[in-house]
C-alpha positions, 0 to 999 in steps of 0.5 A: 514531477511526481510526489516522493514518499512512503505509503502505509497500508495496514490490516488489523486482524484480531491480535495480528497486525500486517503493516506494509510500507511501500513507495510508488516504484515498489507498488507492483512488488507489494501486490505480489507480496500480498498474493504470496501472503494469501497463499501461505497456509501458515499465515492468517492472511486470506485471499480476501485480505489480499484483494481488499488491500490490492484494491486500496493500492490501485485506488491510491494510484488512481487518485494520485494520477488524477491529483498530480496538479494539486499541491496537497499530499494524500493523508496516508503518505509520509514524506521521505526525510532529506538525505 
C-alpha cells in the first residue's frame, strides 16, 4: 500500500515565491504546469526553474518507489488529515 500525503515543492526567486502542493496522482499534471509557467512570458519562472523542479519531482518518485518497504515518510510530505 502506497503512502498518501501531500508533497510540497517550493522555489524562492528574490521576492517571489512559487509553492506547489501535489499528491502522487497529480505529479504528471504538476510537470505540465511547470512547463506552462516557464512558457508564460509574464512570469519570471524560467525553463531552468521548470527543469530543476521537474527533476525534484522525479527523484522523489524514484525514492518513494525504492523505499516502499520502509516505514518512515519523506521529510517533505505532509500526511493528509483524516476526513
